[in-house]
Every structure is written in C-alpha cells, then in structure tokens.
Steps between C-alpha positions, in 0.01 A plus 500: 500500500728566194363704220520375135759768426726387789474134389586601134797708629625202703476271208685750279768542761549112524525467124742792481712349770512175329601639162756709671657202662498307170649787303760568771598129511539495119675837511252667258349771721553773249377301215183408696445851607526620143251233390256586778525878420424412141194304599384782725541742201298273277229471767473880544477547114251226416138478617466164334789361704351641813175337427682169433664499831199618702208316342367209701310385189816403315642148583837493678656280227390746235649783700821303546534422131426859405760634749753246383457611136535871596808453718661271240445761229621772734824314563452431878742271663413139581473572872254789447297292256484209743418728789212664320373161390481383857305818598267440204442133563417574858247757373677781674582736202297775651778547764775513231524889514533486876742221478722693268486813724593287800782333315655836391451644853678196645779534249536865568488453868773223503713724287451801730319695232216732568219510242327834439195517286498833304178591331497782247241643259750482206774235434826628678803562284814318599652810642191569715499133617863524591444824694210338695707184570796712619271713721344185657851348548606811686181507709481130576852378482601171339389359166177629356312348214232712339182342363372764267119509439263720301177658612379774272243616753783651708514779247865573601753441773580173672373259762780306671428192709772326707360224718207649687626864451349708220601850382231647279629798302252470212297791366184289538538492882611863521186596305282283734653672807450837355138411419454393865659813626269718276190318622613560860544875437144547384 
C-alpha cells in the first residue's frame, strides 16, 4: 500500500514532468526554472504563503486567485502562472514545493548537471561558494550546481549533500561525536 508521502511525490513528479514538457516545447526552460526558483524562495520566506498552499480550509479558487495575484505581481511568465493555476484549481498546491524540486532536478538531470546542497551556519561569500563549487566539480566531474542553504545550528563548517551521499563537516556534528566519545570513556 502506497503511503501518503509516496502519492504526493508521484503527483509532484507528474506535474513537474508536465511543466517541463510544456516549457521545453515553448523553449522557455530557463525562464520557467527562474520563475519556479523565485516561487520556492517566496515559499521559504513567507509563513503566510506556506499556510495558504497547505491549508485545507481555504477554498481552491481563493488559493488560485491569491497565487495568480502573487505571481503576476512577481512578474512570472504566462506559462508559470497557468501552471500554478492548474495546480491550485486541482487543490494540489501543497505539492508545489515538491513539484518545483522535481522540475529543477529533471532539468539538471537532462542537462547533465549535478546538484549539490551545501548547508552552512553563515552565508557563504562568493569566493567561498566558488571554491566549494570547484572542489565539487573536481570530485564529481561534470557540471555542478550548488544550492546554498543556511542552518545556524551547525555553528560552523559545512554539510554537503549530493544525491543520497552526505558529507557532514559541521562543528555541531563534531561536538556531538566528541560528546559521545567522552561518554564512552567514562
């Protein structure tokens, strides 16, 4: 029996595949990717927007109209606005973040790009970001796109995720390992 998470993931992948095909056919892949990244940024910054897309108490038409207004004000392309409207009218806005991730992953995969999620305690300077990108390129080969994220709880260092692989060089995990080692020595 499929779990709710798997069903949502399948729905997100179907929507992502559909918007990818439409954007590819219209030759607006980069524009659509930029729009979707912008939406992803808005979602991560606004708890009100997160509530809007997730709340089952808000009518699908109200959600669709709100998203249309937000995207129009944000300058999103016609394709992106129509795509989000379809998701909203089908009452599937809750899968929008997963759909965006799936679209960006498919775009990167078809372009032969590898996406690395790099999480740091402080925002990385451009020179640091370039150094991490170059190191990942050397280690992985091919094109590497870095998705920089912040997590102040790391204290310092980096956590790098590429696919299912993770390299945790954060101070937080080093302190946790030290604490475990000290408990074992007692």
